N, CA, C and O of each residue as an XYZ file, in Angstrom:
616
protein
N      15.279    -18.819     -4.433
C      14.072    -19.496     -3.957
C      13.345    -18.605     -2.951
O      13.950    -18.136     -1.987
N      12.079    -18.377     -3.166
C      11.273    -17.569     -2.260
C      10.756    -18.457     -1.124
O      10.194    -19.524     -1.369
N      10.947    -18.017      0.093
C      10.476    -18.755      1.266
C       9.122    -18.173      1.651
O       9.011    -16.972      1.898
N       8.097    -19.011      1.705
C       6.760    -18.507      2.010
C       6.211    -19.037      3.333
O       5.184    -18.552      3.807
N       6.874    -20.018      3.934
C       6.444    -20.561      5.211
C       7.663    -21.023      5.986
O       8.667    -21.424      5.397
N       7.575    -20.967      7.302
C       8.738    -21.350      8.089
C       9.067    -22.829      7.895
O      10.188    -23.248      8.185
N       8.113    -23.628      7.411
C       8.389    -25.050      7.147
C       9.451    -25.232      6.069
O      10.056    -26.300      5.965
N       9.679    -24.197      5.272
C      10.707    -24.257      4.239
C      12.088    -23.884      4.781
O      13.085    -23.966      4.062
N      12.141    -23.479      6.039
C      13.410    -23.141      6.679
C      13.980    -24.378      7.357
O      13.261    -25.344      7.614
N      15.266    -24.343      7.641
C      15.913    -25.401      8.412
C      16.246    -24.841      9.784
O      16.879    -23.791      9.896
N      15.819    -25.542     10.827
C      16.058    -25.124     12.207
C      17.182    -25.993     12.768
O      17.145    -27.220     12.676
N      18.178    -25.332     13.348
C      19.333    -26.036     13.903
C      19.640    -25.512     15.299
O      19.362    -24.356     15.616
N      20.221    -26.381     16.134
C      20.835    -25.877     17.346
C      22.056    -25.081     16.924
O      22.709    -25.409     15.934
N      22.364    -24.034     17.678
C      23.496    -23.180     17.362
C      24.785    -23.994     17.295
O      25.028    -24.886     18.109
N      25.597    -23.656     16.302
C      26.927    -24.254     16.155
C      27.952    -23.127     16.126
O      27.715    -22.080     15.523
N      29.086    -23.343     16.779
C      30.134    -22.319     16.895
C      30.559    -21.756     15.541
O      30.895    -20.577     15.436
N      30.545    -22.592     14.513
C      30.952    -22.124     13.183
C      30.043    -21.010     12.657
O      30.414    -20.297     11.725
N      28.859    -20.859     13.248
C      27.893    -19.838     12.812
C      28.010    -18.532     13.595
O      27.196    -17.627     13.413
N      29.021    -18.427     14.470
C      29.090    -17.277     15.373
C      29.069    -15.934     14.646
O      28.236    -15.082     14.954
N      29.965    -15.737     13.694
C      30.074    -14.439     13.015
C      28.772    -14.089     12.285
O      28.308    -12.950     12.337
N      28.197    -15.075     11.612
C      26.946    -14.834     10.885
C      25.807    -14.513     11.851
O      24.980    -13.642     11.581
N      25.774    -15.222     12.978
C      24.742    -14.978     13.986
C      24.882    -13.568     14.556
O      23.890    -12.851     14.686
N      26.092    -13.173     14.893
C      26.316    -11.832     15.448
C      25.903    -10.754     14.448
O      25.298     -9.751     14.826
N      26.227    -10.958     13.188
C      25.869     -9.980     12.151
C      24.345     -9.883     12.001
O      23.799     -8.784     11.909
N      23.670    -11.020     11.976
C      22.204    -10.992     11.893
C      21.619    -10.259     13.099
O      20.736     -9.416     12.944
N      22.104    -10.574     14.287
C      21.658     -9.952     15.531
C      21.788     -8.431     15.415
O      20.839     -7.698     15.696
N      22.954     -7.967     15.005
C      23.198     -6.540     14.854
C      22.320     -5.929     13.767
O      21.719     -4.875     13.972
N      22.246     -6.583     12.620
C      21.500     -6.018     11.496
C      20.020     -5.844     11.822
O      19.434     -4.811     11.499
N      19.412     -6.842     12.456
C      17.989     -6.748     12.796
C      17.778     -5.679     13.873
O      16.814     -4.915     13.821
N      18.684     -5.635     14.841
C      18.611     -4.608     15.889
C      18.657     -3.208     15.267
O      17.837     -2.355     15.604
N      19.606     -2.972     14.366
C      19.755     -1.661     13.731
C      18.511     -1.319     12.906
O      18.055     -0.176     12.918
N      17.961     -2.306     12.190
C      16.720     -2.075     11.422
C      15.567     -1.709     12.347
O      14.752     -0.842     12.029
N      15.507     -2.376     13.487
C      14.400     -2.186     14.420
C      14.541     -0.894     15.216
O      13.547     -0.231     15.511
N      15.772     -0.538     15.560
C      16.024      0.636     16.408
C      17.018      1.599     15.745
O      18.081      1.865     16.306
N      16.687      2.118     14.569
C      17.644      2.980     13.851
C      17.948      4.287     14.585
O      19.000      4.886     14.358
N      17.054      4.736     15.453
C      17.253      6.018     16.131
C      18.088      5.897     17.403
O      18.459      6.911     17.995
N      18.388      4.667     17.833
C      19.218      4.498     19.023
C      20.625      5.006     18.719
O      21.070      4.983     17.571
N      21.309      5.458     19.745
C      22.677      5.945     19.607
C      23.519      4.930     18.828
O      23.474      3.728     19.093
N      24.283      5.442     17.863
C      25.063      4.559     16.993
C      26.083      3.712     17.742
O      26.529      2.689     17.223
N      26.460      4.114     18.944
C      27.410      3.286     19.702
C      26.797      1.916     20.024
O      27.518      0.952     20.279
N      25.467      1.841     20.009
C      24.804      0.560     20.252
C      24.683     -0.275     18.976
O      24.177     -1.396     19.023
N      25.129      0.245     17.856
C      25.009     -0.453     16.575
C      26.312     -1.141     16.154
O      26.380     -1.696     15.057
N      27.320     -1.117     16.980
C      28.627     -1.687     16.632
C      28.591     -3.209     16.731
O      28.079     -3.768     17.701
N      29.139     -3.865     15.720
C      29.129     -5.329     15.665
C      29.794     -5.957     16.878
O      29.304     -6.966     17.385
N      30.895     -5.392     17.359
C      31.600     -5.995     18.506
C      30.692     -6.093     19.736
O      30.838     -7.012     20.543
N      29.764     -5.156     19.878
C      28.827     -5.178     21.015
C      27.954     -6.437     20.973
O      27.717     -7.070     22.002
N      27.486     -6.788     19.796
C      26.626     -7.964     19.666
C      27.433     -9.251     19.840
O      26.936    -10.242     20.376
N      28.678     -9.222     19.382
C      29.563    -10.362     19.606
C      29.787    -10.567     21.105
O      29.772    -11.700     21.586
N      29.995     -9.474     21.844
C      30.181     -9.557     23.292
C      28.923    -10.080     23.990
O      29.011    -10.941     24.865
N      27.761     -9.565     23.606
C      26.501    -10.033     24.215
C      26.359    -11.534     24.009
O      26.015    -12.266     24.937
N      26.624    -11.988     22.789
C      26.519    -13.417     22.511
C      27.535    -14.213     23.320
O      27.173    -15.180     23.990
N      28.813    -13.812     23.263
C      29.879    -14.570     23.937
C      29.746    -14.578     25.445
O      29.940    -15.611     26.084
N      29.413    -13.422     26.020
C      29.450    -13.275     27.477
C      28.133    -13.591     28.166
O      28.112    -13.800     29.379
N      27.049    -13.631     27.432
C      25.760    -13.853     28.079
C      24.946    -14.923     27.367
O      24.741    -16.016     27.895
N      24.488    -14.602     26.171
C      23.516    -15.444     25.489
C      23.999    -16.877     25.288
O      23.302    -17.823     25.656
N      25.181    -17.045     24.709
C      25.655    -18.400     24.404
C      26.063    -19.164     25.656
O      26.088    -20.395     25.653
N      26.381    -18.446     26.720
C      26.764    -19.081     27.978
C      25.542    -19.572     28.740
O      25.574    -20.636     29.358
N      24.466    -18.792     28.693
C      23.315    -19.044     29.564
C      22.093    -19.629     28.876
O      21.174    -20.088     29.555
N      22.055    -19.627     27.557
C      20.820    -19.972     26.852
C      20.996    -21.133     25.888
O      22.097    -21.419     25.418
N      19.888    -21.790     25.609
C      19.808    -22.707     24.484
C      19.541    -21.814     23.273
O      18.683    -20.933     23.328
N      20.270    -22.037     22.187
C      20.135    -21.168     21.017
C      19.863    -22.018     19.786
O      20.530    -23.022     19.536
N      18.855    -21.584     19.020
C      18.520    -22.225     17.756
C      18.599    -21.183     16.654
O      18.319    -20.004     16.872
N      18.981    -21.630     15.482
C      19.021    -20.751     14.312
C      18.063    -21.288     13.264
O      17.781    -22.485     13.205
N      17.572    -20.378     12.442
C      16.772    -20.744     11.273
C      17.578    -20.339     10.054
O      18.096    -19.225      9.977
N      17.677    -21.262      9.099
C      18.447    -20.981      7.892
C      17.559    -21.134      6.660
O      16.707    -22.018      6.571
N      17.802    -20.231      5.721
C      17.202    -20.300      4.390
C      18.366    -20.276      3.413
O      19.192    -19.364      3.446
N      18.429    -21.269      2.553
C      19.531    -21.323      1.585
C      20.890    -21.198      2.275
O      21.774    -20.488      1.795
N      21.049    -21.883      3.390
C      22.311    -21.934      4.145
C      22.684    -20.634      4.846
O      23.784    -20.533      5.390
N      21.807    -19.640      4.852
C      22.074    -18.374      5.544
C      21.143    -18.252      6.746
O      19.960    -18.581      6.661
N      21.683    -17.778      7.863
C      20.869    -17.590      9.064
C      19.917    -16.418      8.839
O      20.337    -15.322      8.467
N      18.625    -16.668      9.072
C      17.615    -15.618      8.910
C      16.920    -15.286     10.228
O      16.101    -14.369     10.285
N      17.244    -16.031     11.290
C      16.647    -15.759     12.590
C      17.265    -16.629     13.652
O      17.902    -17.642     13.364
N      17.059    -16.206     14.910
C      17.508    -17.054     16.011
C      16.668    -16.823     17.252
O      16.082    -15.759     17.454
N      16.633    -17.853     18.068
C      15.957    -17.834     19.367
C      16.973    -18.239     20.422
O      17.682    -19.232     20.261
N      17.042    -17.471     21.500
C      17.845    -17.826     22.665
C      16.889    -17.936     23.844
O      16.199    -16.978     24.190
N      16.858    -19.095     24.446
C      15.912    -19.396     25.519
C      16.684    -19.783     26.766
O      17.443    -20.752     26.770
N      16.479    -19.009     27.827
C      17.131    -19.265     29.107
C      16.030    -19.502     30.131
O      15.188    -18.632     30.352
N      16.032    -20.650     30.744
C      14.988    -21.066     31.695
C      13.847    -20.060     31.874
O      14.010    -19.036     32.537
N      12.722    -20.358     31.290
C      11.494    -19.559     31.382
C      11.661    -18.125     30.879
O      10.860    -17.255     31.222
N      12.681    -17.872     30.076
C      12.952    -16.513     29.636
C      13.397    -16.520     28.178
O      14.375    -17.174     27.817
N      12.662    -15.780     27.343
C      13.081    -15.600     25.957
C      14.109    -14.476     25.978
O      13.762    -13.298     26.067
N      15.377    -14.861     25.894
C      16.469    -13.908     25.993
C      16.599    -13.095     24.708
O      16.771    -11.876     24.750
N      16.515    -13.769     23.578
C      16.617    -13.096     22.283
C      15.704    -13.814     21.287
O      15.635    -15.043     21.270
N      15.021    -13.054     20.478
C      14.267    -13.596     19.344
C      14.364    -12.557     18.236
O      13.668    -11.541     18.250
N      15.237    -12.830     17.283
C      15.510    -11.896     16.197
C      15.334    -12.617     14.870
O      15.872    -13.704     14.661
N      14.570    -11.994     13.975
C      14.285    -12.567     12.660
C      14.429    -11.460     11.620
O      13.915    -10.356     11.803
N      15.130    -11.761     10.529
C      15.240    -10.790      9.440
C      13.855    -10.329      9.020
O      12.904    -11.110      8.988
N      13.760     -9.059      8.701
C      12.471     -8.440      8.397
C      11.671     -9.224      7.353
O      10.475     -9.450      7.535
N      12.321     -9.639      6.261
C      11.592    -10.319      5.193
C      11.108    -11.720      5.579
O      10.371    -12.350      4.821
N      11.518    -12.207      6.751
C      11.075    -13.521      7.225
C      10.172    -13.410      8.451
O       9.865    -14.421      9.083
N       9.749    -12.209      8.789
C       8.977    -12.001     10.014
C       7.490    -12.320      9.880
O       6.779    -12.298     10.885
N       7.010    -12.606      8.718
C       5.561    -12.824      8.562
C       5.230    -14.238      8.089
O       4.126    -14.482      7.603
N       6.171    -15.166      8.225
C       5.921    -16.513      7.694
C       5.682    -17.554      8.785
O       5.565    -18.742      8.485
N       5.608    -17.124     10.050
C       5.275    -18.053     11.127
C       6.434    -18.530     11.968
O       6.225    -19.294     12.910
N       7.649    -18.112     11.666
C       8.812    -18.566     12.430
C       8.761    -18.085     13.873
O       8.985    -18.869     14.794
N       8.469    -16.810     14.077
C       8.388    -16.282     15.443
C       7.326    -17.002     16.256
O       7.565    -17.350     17.413
N       6.167    -17.227     15.673
C       5.094    -17.951     16.369
C       5.522    -19.379     16.690
O       5.245    -19.886     17.777
N       6.197    -20.027     15.740
C       6.703    -21.373     15.982
C       7.620    -21.379     17.194
O       7.481    -22.225     18.077
N       8.565    -20.431     17.240
C       9.512    -20.409     18.354
C       8.842    -20.054     19.675
O       9.207    -20.615     20.707
N       7.882    -19.148     19.678
C       7.171    -18.835     20.917
C       6.406    -20.063     21.397
O       6.424    -20.378     22.587
N       5.737    -20.755     20.486
C       4.984    -21.952     20.877
C       5.903    -23.062     21.365
O       5.558    -23.774     22.308
N       7.068    -23.223     20.741
C       8.045    -24.204     21.217
C       8.559    -23.824     22.607
O       8.750    -24.688     23.462
N       8.778    -22.540     22.823
C       9.224    -22.071     24.137
C       8.167    -22.375     25.191
O       8.497    -22.785     26.304
N       6.897    -22.177     24.845
C       5.800    -22.501     25.767
C       5.736    -24.000     26.035
O       5.410    -24.421     27.144
N       6.045    -24.802     25.025
C       6.035    -26.254     25.212
C       7.164    -26.664     26.164
O       6.963    -27.512     27.032
N       8.332    -26.075     26.006
C       9.485    -26.410     26.848
C       9.281    -25.916     28.278
O       9.566    -26.637     29.234
N       8.795    -24.702     28.422
C       8.541    -24.105     29.747
C       7.051    -23.828     29.850
O       6.595    -22.703     29.644
N       6.309    -24.868     30.170
C       4.850    -24.818     30.073
C       4.177    -24.078     31.227
O       2.964    -23.875     31.180
N       4.905    -23.671     32.249
C       4.275    -22.952     33.356
C       4.230    -21.439     33.107
O       3.187    -20.815     33.296
N       5.355    -20.847     32.683
C       5.363    -19.421     32.356
C       6.595    -19.088     31.524
O       7.574    -19.834     31.495
N       6.516    -17.943     30.851
C       7.641    -17.377     30.103
C       7.667    -15.876     30.331
O       6.625    -15.243     30.503
N       8.868    -15.316     30.331
C       9.029    -13.874     30.440
C      10.011    -13.395     29.378
O      10.776    -14.177     28.812
N       9.970    -12.100     29.124
C      10.894    -11.488     28.175
C      10.865     -9.992     28.387
O       9.964     -9.453     29.029
N      11.870     -9.328     27.833
C      11.910     -7.872     27.796
C      11.937     -7.423     26.343
O      12.522     -8.086     25.487
N      11.307     -6.307     26.078
C      11.436     -5.638     24.783
C      11.352     -4.141     25.035
O      10.832     -3.696     26.058
N      11.860     -3.391     24.105
C      11.799     -1.933     24.259
C      10.364     -1.460     24.092
O       9.620     -1.976     23.258
N       9.985     -0.479     24.892
C       8.621      0.056     24.856
C       8.275      0.632     23.490
O       7.105      0.652     23.109
N       9.274      1.099     22.748
C       9.011      1.675     21.424
C       8.768      0.606     20.357
O       8.354      0.932     19.245
N       9.016     -0.650     20.677
C       8.861     -1.725     19.695
C       7.420     -2.245     19.728
O       7.142     -3.342     20.211
N       6.527     -1.425     19.202
C       5.101     -1.761     19.226
C       4.797     -3.035     18.452
O       3.879     -3.776     18.804
N       5.561     -3.289     17.405
C       5.360     -4.505     16.613
C       5.630     -5.753     17.462
O       4.860     -6.712     17.419
N       6.709     -5.739     18.221
C       7.027     -6.880     19.091
C       5.989     -7.021     20.200
O       5.532     -8.127     20.490
N       5.619     -5.907     20.816
C       4.626     -5.963     21.886
C       3.325     -6.554     21.363
O       2.736     -7.422     22.007
N       2.878     -6.099     20.219
C       1.654     -6.621     19.614
C       1.787     -8.123     19.310
O       0.868     -8.899     19.571
N       2.930     -8.517     18.761
C       3.182     -9.929     18.459
C       3.054    -10.775     19.729
O       2.366    -11.796     19.727
N       3.705    -10.361     20.796
C       3.669    -11.146     22.027
C       2.275    -11.113     22.667
O       1.842    -12.110     23.246
N       1.577     -9.993     22.571
C       0.210     -9.933     23.097
C      -0.689    -10.931     22.362
O      -1.572    -11.531     22.975
N      -0.472    -11.114     21.054
C      -1.243    -12.114     20.301
C      -0.965    -13.525     20.814
O      -1.770    -14.437     20.625
N       0.183    -13.688     21.463
C       0.542    -14.985     22.039
C       0.267    -15.014     23.542
O       0.842    -15.818     24.276
N      -0.627    -14.120     23.986
C      -1.121    -14.073     25.362
C      -0.094    -13.643     26.405
O      -0.230    -13.970     27.584
N       0.925    -12.916     25.977
C       1.825    -12.277     26.931
C       1.176    -10.970     27.356
O       0.442    -10.345     26.590
N       1.457    -10.567     28.589
C       0.946     -9.305     29.106
C       2.118     -8.491     29.652
O       3.083     -9.048     30.174
N       2.024     -7.189     29.526
C       3.030     -6.319     30.131
C       2.834     -6.365     31.639
O       1.744     -6.080     32.136
N       3.881     -6.720     32.363
C       3.786     -6.829     33.820
C       4.661     -5.813     34.544
O       4.557     -5.639     35.758
N       5.527     -5.143     33.782
C       6.436     -4.190     34.415
C       6.976     -3.238     33.347
O       7.211     -3.629     32.204
N       7.164     -1.994     33.743
C       7.798     -1.014     32.859
C       9.079     -0.564     33.528
O       9.130     -0.384     34.744
N      10.117     -0.383     32.718
C      11.392      0.015     33.287
C      12.251      0.717     32.261
O      11.756      1.305     31.298
N      13.557      0.642     32.490
C      14.532      1.250     31.603
C      15.642      0.239     31.368
O      16.202     -0.307     32.318
N      15.962     -0.013     30.098
C      17.023     -0.958     29.763
C      18.351     -0.437     30.302
O      18.668      0.739     30.124
N      19.129     -1.292     30.956
C      20.359     -0.826     31.613
C      21.416     -0.274     30.659
O      22.118      0.673     31.013
N      21.547     -0.842     29.461
C      22.578     -0.363     28.532
C      22.113      0.870     27.764
O      22.746      1.923     27.829
N      21.018      0.737     27.044
C      20.553      1.804     26.166
C      19.905      2.961     26.915
O      19.776      4.058     26.373
N      19.499      2.724     28.147
C      18.797      3.736     28.959
C      17.506      4.189     28.273
O      17.110      5.352     28.353
N      16.860      3.224     27.592
C      15.602      3.482     26.902
C      14.491      2.733     27.638
O      14.749      1.681     28.222
N      13.254      3.256     27.622
C      12.151      2.558     28.280
C      11.966      1.151     27.700
O      12.024      0.940     26.489
N      11.745      0.208     28.604
C      11.450     -1.147     28.162
C      10.271     -1.686     28.944
O       9.802     -1.066     29.898
N       9.798     -2.849     28.527
C       8.703     -3.511     29.220
C       9.082     -4.968     29.450
O       9.749     -5.599     28.631
N       8.639     -5.470     30.575
C       8.754     -6.898     30.854
C       7.396     -7.498     30.536
O       6.364     -6.994     30.979
N       7.402     -8.576     29.766
C       6.152     -9.237     29.408
C       6.177    -10.658     29.950
O       7.240    -11.261     30.100
N       4.995    -11.181     30.240
C       4.908    -12.516     30.838
C       3.710    -13.257     30.282
O       2.632    -12.697     30.080
N       3.940    -14.540     30.044
C       2.869    -15.465     29.680
C       2.779    -16.492     30.793
O       3.792    -17.042     31.226
N       1.553    -16.750     31.257
C       1.302    -17.802     32.249
C       0.372    -18.822     31.633
O      -0.582    -18.473     30.938
N       0.657    -20.087     31.894
C      -0.265    -21.129     31.399
C      -1.609    -20.918     32.080
O      -1.686    -20.464     33.222
N      -2.647    -21.254     31.363
C      -4.007    -21.029     31.905
C      -4.376    -22.119     32.871
O      -5.474    -22.106     33.428
């Protein structure tokens, strides 16, 4: 079945039974997005650790499923989009916009996030949603330039 709109996806709160699949999706999308990063950052155990030790402890997490397979997830930690990863073939159907708008509805005063400076596609996506770059820095793990982006309610 071809998915043409995010309305055809099923959105769920994260369930522990989905851990391995979620970690694999997280890693796979990261590797697709940042293939030139040092391969030590592409190891599955690293993404499992990030999820176990940070994301799942501190954030509300939702998954999107197509045909019972996870195709994306959002992790939202008080006014902060911690993670938003969507399989490449599902990135143009409105799921990311849906999750950003839901995040704005939940935290209607402001939202912040970090993305790598080289991820022009993500920066452009967030700029379309009225986020602005407010800070430039270096990611602590990868030691790659990153940007902090912020949306403020008007």
